[in-house]
C-alpha positions in Angstrom: 92.0 152.4 -24.0 95.3 150.7 -23.3 97.7 151.7 -20.5 100.8 150.9 -22.3 102.6 151.5 -26.0 103.6 149.3 -28.4 106.8 149.4 -30.7 107.3 147.6 -33.5 111.4 147.2 -33.8 113.9 145.2 -35.0 116.4 143.2 -33.1 120.2 142.6 -34.2 121.5 139.3 -33.2 125.1 138.9 -32.8 125.8 137.9 -37.0 124.0 141.2 -37.7 120.7 139.1 -38.7 118.0 141.4 -38.0 114.9 140.2 -36.4 111.1 141.9 -36.2 109.8 142.8 -32.8 107.3 144.1 -30.9 107.9 146.1 -27.5 105.0 146.6 -25.2 105.9 149.1 -22.4 103.6 149.9 -19.7 102.7 153.9 -19.1 103.0 153.3 -15.1 105.7 152.0 -13.1 107.5 148.7 -15.0 106.9 145.6 -12.4 109.6 143.4 -14.4 109.9 142.6 -17.9 109.1 139.2 -20.0 110.6 137.6 -22.8 108.2 136.0 -24.8 109.8 132.5 -26.1 107.6 131.6 -29.4 106.4 128.1 -30.1 108.2 126.9 -33.1 106.6 128.2 -36.4 104.4 130.6 -34.5 104.7 134.5 -35.3 104.5 137.0 -33.0 101.0 138.2 -33.8 99.9 135.3 -31.9 101.2 136.2 -28.7 99.5 140.3 -29.1 96.8 139.1 -26.2 98.8 137.5 -24.1 101.7 140.7 -24.3 98.6 143.3 -24.1 97.5 141.5 -21.0 101.0 141.6 -19.1 101.8 145.2 -20.4 98.4 145.9 -18.9 99.4 144.4 -15.6 102.8 146.4 -15.6 105.2 144.3 -17.0 107.1 145.4 -19.9 107.3 142.8 -23.0 109.3 141.7 -25.8 107.9 139.7 -28.6 109.7 138.7 -31.7 110.0 136.4 -35.1 112.7 134.1 -35.0 114.6 133.9 -37.9 113.0 132.3 -41.1 109.7 132.6 -39.5 106.7 135.7 -40.3 108.7 139.2 -40.7 112.2 138.0 -40.1 112.5 136.1 -43.5 115.6 137.0 -45.6 114.4 136.6 -49.0 112.6 133.1 -49.7 112.1 130.6 -46.9 113.5 127.8 -48.8 117.1 130.0 -48.5 117.3 130.1 -44.5 119.6 128.4 -42.8 118.2 129.0 -39.4 118.0 126.3 -37.3 116.4 125.5 -33.7 119.9 125.6 -32.3 120.5 129.2 -33.6 117.1 130.5 -32.5 118.4 130.0 -29.1 122.2 130.9 -29.2 121.2 133.9 -31.0 118.1 135.0 -31.3 116.7 134.7 -27.8 119.9 135.8 -26.5 119.3 139.0 -28.7 115.7 139.2 -27.9 116.8 139.7 -24.2 119.7 142.2 -24.8 116.8 144.2 -26.0 114.4 143.5 -23.5 117.5 144.8 -21.0 117.9 147.5 -23.2 114.3 148.9 -22.9 113.7 148.0 -19.4 117.1 148.4 -17.4 117.2 148.2 -13.6 114.5 145.7 -13.2 114.1 141.9 -13.3 113.8 139.9 -16.2 111.6 136.8 -16.9 111.1 134.2 -19.8 107.6 133.2 -20.8 108.4 130.5 -22.8 105.9 128.7 -25.5 107.2 125.1 -26.4 110.4 125.6 -28.1 110.1 129.1 -26.7 110.8 127.4 -22.9 113.1 124.6 -24.3 115.8 126.2 -25.9 116.6 128.4 -22.7 119.7 126.6 -22.0 121.5 127.8 -25.3 121.1 131.2 -24.3 124.6 132.4 -23.1 123.0 135.2 -21.1 120.3 132.9 -19.8 121.5 133.7 -16.1 120.2 137.3 -16.5 116.7 135.6 -16.5 115.2 135.9 -12.9 112.3 133.0 -13.3 110.9 130.8 -16.0 107.2 130.8 -16.9 106.2 127.8 -19.3 103.5 126.8 -21.4 103.1 123.4 -23.3 107.1 123.1 -23.0 108.3 119.5 -23.3 110.8 117.1 -24.9 107.9 115.9 -27.5 109.4 112.7 -27.7 107.5 110.7 -30.0 107.5 107.5 -28.0 106.0 109.2 -24.7 102.9 110.2 -26.9 99.3 107.8 -27.1 99.4 105.7 -29.6 96.6 107.8 -31.9 98.6 110.7 -31.7 101.8 109.0 -32.7 100.7 108.0 -36.0 99.6 111.4 -36.3 103.4 112.6 -35.5 105.2 110.0 -36.9 103.2 110.8 -40.4 104.6 114.8 -39.9 108.2 114.1 -38.0 109.3 111.1 -40.4 107.3 111.5 -43.5 106.2 114.9 -44.0 108.8 117.0 -43.3 111.4 114.6 -45.1 109.2 114.8 -48.3 108.5 118.2 -48.2 111.9 119.3 -47.6 113.1 117.2 -50.4 110.6 118.6 -53.1 110.1 122.3 -52.0 113.6 123.1 -49.8 111.6 123.5 -46.8 108.6 122.2 -44.8 105.4 123.5 -45.8 104.0 123.3 -42.0 100.9 125.3 -42.7 99.3 122.6 -45.5 99.0 120.5 -41.7 98.2 122.8 -39.3 101.4 123.3 -37.9 102.5 127.1 -37.7 104.6 129.3 -40.6 106.3 127.4 -43.3 109.6 125.9 -41.8 113.1 126.6 -42.7 114.7 123.2 -43.6 117.3 123.0 -41.0 114.9 124.1 -38.4 112.5 121.4 -39.5 115.4 118.6 -39.5 116.1 119.4 -36.2 112.8 119.3 -34.6 112.4 116.0 -36.2 115.8 114.9 -34.5 115.2 116.0 -31.2 111.4 114.7 -31.1 112.7 111.4 -32.2 115.4 111.1 -29.3 115.2 111.5 -25.6 115.7 114.8 -23.7 115.0 116.6 -26.9 117.9 118.8 -27.5 120.0 116.8 -25.3 120.1 114.6 -28.9 122.3 117.1 -30.0 124.8 117.3 -26.9 128.3 116.6 -28.4 127.2 116.7 -31.9 126.1 120.4 -32.8 125.8 121.4 -29.6 129.4 121.7 -27.7 128.2 124.6 -25.2 125.1 125.3 -23.2 123.9 126.1 -20.2 121.5 123.0 -19.1 123.5 121.9 -16.2 124.2 125.5 -14.6 120.7 127.0 -15.0 119.0 127.1 -11.1 116.0 129.8 -11.3 113.2 129.3 -10.6 110.6 127.9 -13.0 107.2 126.9 -13.3 106.2 124.2 -16.1 102.5 124.8 -17.3 100.5 121.7 -19.6 97.1 120.8 -19.9 95.6 117.5 -19.5 94.2 117.4 -23.4 97.8 118.4 -24.7 99.0 115.2 -26.4 102.5 116.4 -27.3 103.6 118.2 -23.5 101.8 115.2 -21.7 103.3 114.5 -18.1 106.1 112.0 -19.3 107.3 114.3 -21.9 107.8 117.3 -19.3 109.5 115.2 -17.2 111.9 114.0 -20.0 112.4 117.7 -21.0 113.1 118.7 -16.9 115.5 116.0 -17.1 117.5 118.1 -19.0 117.5 120.9 -16.7 119.7 118.9 -13.9 119.3 121.9 -11.4 116.8 124.1 -12.3 114.1 124.6 -9.6 111.0 123.4 -11.3 107.3 123.0 -9.9 104.9 121.6 -12.5 101.2 122.2 -12.9 98.6 120.3 -15.0 95.4 122.3 -16.3 92.4 120.5 -16.8 90.2 122.1 -19.2 87.1 121.9 -17.7 87.9 123.0 -14.1 88.4 126.6 -15.5 85.0 126.0 -17.9 87.2 125.6 -20.9 86.6 123.6 -23.9 89.8 123.2 -24.5 93.6 123.9 -24.2 95.6 121.8 -26.0 99.1 122.7 -26.7 98.1 126.0 -28.1 94.9 127.6 -26.8 96.7 128.9 -23.3 97.6 131.7 -25.4 93.7 132.1 -26.7 91.8 135.1 -25.9 89.3 132.7 -24.7 92.0 131.5 -22.1 92.5 134.4 -20.3 91.2 133.6 -17.2 94.6 131.7 -16.9 96.7 134.4 -17.6 96.8 135.4 -13.4 98.6 132.3 -13.1 101.4 134.2 -15.3 100.9 137.4 -13.3 101.2 135.7 -9.9 104.4 133.8 -11.1 106.3 137.1 -11.8 105.2 138.8 -9.0 106.5 136.2 -6.8 110.2 136.3 -8.5 110.3 139.9 -8.8 112.8 141.2 -6.5 
């Protein structure tokens, strides 16, 4: 029997856009509250087991679907004006505000998966976050990947995305096992970010004119896996270089050290990897006032 409750709710962003969300509320004393930042094109249901685990350990959690994804689609995905930038500036910002409303007078933490950790510097209220626990979070720079994976990545980024957007008005990412269908502007920015250095840094002075990447100083732990072709050590370092003042620790996990066949980019959050989740608890406990 669970010692927490779940509430399916909505988040209202500053531009009145409505996001689908789920709040996990422990029945006992709240130790802290965690914003689950999702990876690109990944629905909040993917994080149910991880969020439930955190709630069982006494942490309030909010998960959500970014606009244009899952239950946060208004109309057809091809008509969505969502971008990676607005996911950080508007969606994650509103989700943190909702977390603070649901769990007042505690400490707030980010559990970021890939894009969910990359975009924190776009949140105007990011300084309300006490600590960051990032998984598979890197710049995704194509040139830093292995030659074998570069072929796959270039095909997806520089052939599949433009062609799919041209033919369908959005990216059919599900056809190549890359999550949910993506709004056109999301995949376009994703492509631009991964073809350059420093991910979001490629848009500074172009579409991004205000950010906190040079101001965030909270403690952070960046976990990647030795079998992750995307968030390899070079790309983690590349992403960290954008956070010029962030106090960061890094940890690379080797699957066999934990009796696992695979961790990669996605499977940290798999039920099979539950033994890894204690690392999140230990991190949050260290950085909870």
